[in-house]
N, C-alpha and C positions, 0 to 999 in steps of 0.2 A: 285661741283656736277653739271653735265650737265643735263638740263631739255629738254624735247621734247614736243612740242605742235603739236597736230594732226591738219591737214588741213581739211576743210570741204570736199574737194574732197576725202581725205583718209577715212573719216568717212562714206561718201556715198558709197565708194567702199566696205568697210567692211560690211555695212548694206545690200548692194545688195547681196553679196555672202553668207551671213548668213541667209538671208530671213527676216531680221528685218525691222521694220518701224523706222522712225526717226522723231524727233521733232526739227525743226530749229527755233530758236528764232531770229526774225528780230529786233535786238536791235536798228537798225537805221530806223525802220519803213519801209516806201516805198523806201527809197533811193537806196538800192541794191536789192530790191525784184525781179525785172525782171532778173537780172544777176544770182541770186541764183536759181530762178525757172528754168531757162534754163540749169544751171549746174545739177540740180536735174534730169531733164528729160534726159539729155545727159548721165547721169550715170545709167539710167535704173530704177530710183526710182519713176517713174510716179505712182501716186496713193498710194504711200507708205510713204508719207511725210505729217506731220502736221506742219503748220506754226504758230508760236506764233506772232501775228501781232502787239502787243504792242501799241495799239491805232491807228494804221495806217488805220484801218477800211475797209469799202467797196471798197475804191479805190484800196488798195493793194490786197484785195481778188479778185476783178474782174480782175486785171492785172495778178495775178498768175493763175487764172482759165483760162485765155486766152492762157496760155502756158501749164498748166497741169489741164485739166478739172476734174480730179479725186482727186485733192488736198483737204486736210481738214485744218481747222483753229481753233485756240484757243486764247481766250482773256478773259478779266474780264467781269463781268455782266454790269458794267458801259459802256463798249465799244460795247457789243453785245446785243443791244435791237432790237425789231422789227423795230423801226423807223430807227435806224442806219444801219440796214442791208436790208432795203427795196429794194435797187437796186441790191442785190445779188440774182440771180435766184436759187431757191431751197436751200436757206441757211440752212434750218432746218436739212438737211442731211449732211451738210458740216461743221457746226460751233459748237464748244464746248465752254461752259462757265466753267471756273475753279473756284473752291472755296475750302476753308478750313473751312467755316462756314456751319455746317450741321444742322442748325436750320430749322424747318419746313417752317418758313416764307421765309427764304433765298432761299431754294430749290424751293419753289413754284414760287418765282419771276423768278428764272432761267428757270424753266419749262415753265412759261408763255411767256418767250421771244421767244419760239419756238426752241431754241438751245438745244443741247444735254448737259448732265451734265458730267463734268470732276471733279473728286476729286483730291486734291493736298495735299502734305505733310502728307500722312497717316502714322500712327504709331500704336502701340499696344493699346494706350488709345482711339484713335478716329476712328479707322477703322470700328468698329462695327456700330457706329452711321452713318458713311459715307455710308456703304453698305446697311443700312436700306433703303436708298433712291434709290437703284438700279442704280448706276452711269453707264454711257455709256463708260467712260474711267477713269482709275486711273493713276495718275502720282506720281512719287516718293514714291512708296510703301516701307515703312520701317518695314513691318511686312510680314511674309511669311505664316501665318496660315489662309489663306482665306477660306479653306474648313471648318475649325472649326467655323469661323465667320458666314459663310453661314448656317451651321447646327444650330447654336444658334439662328439665325434670323428666321429660319423655325419652331422653337419649340414654 
């Protein structure tokens, strides 16, 4: 059986023409960040891309922002602290911290970082707890009944 692996350029092309946003995981950190950001912009995806920086931090963010000032970024709480992002102008509107730990203490730490909250690995069992914290972004939703969850939270 022959398999097909989609290229990043093909994925960006599809996202552009369908109006989607895309999340690009920078597995190699900053190594190819400039090349990828230039490809994103050349494909018309300026401002429609979230980069998972994988610990590459402020250096990668500032490099990408010099190419695409509307880009957004996502990483762990450990990597996105006020101190770690102090050289990124207006990082509060650009950076998401993702979590699957929806404890009040963890969410408070994320909110205190100044970053936006991104939930990850949602499923039927944890989605209600996640949405109780009003996330700014939800990744990998494995449940589709968000209206029911919202209604339950408002009761």
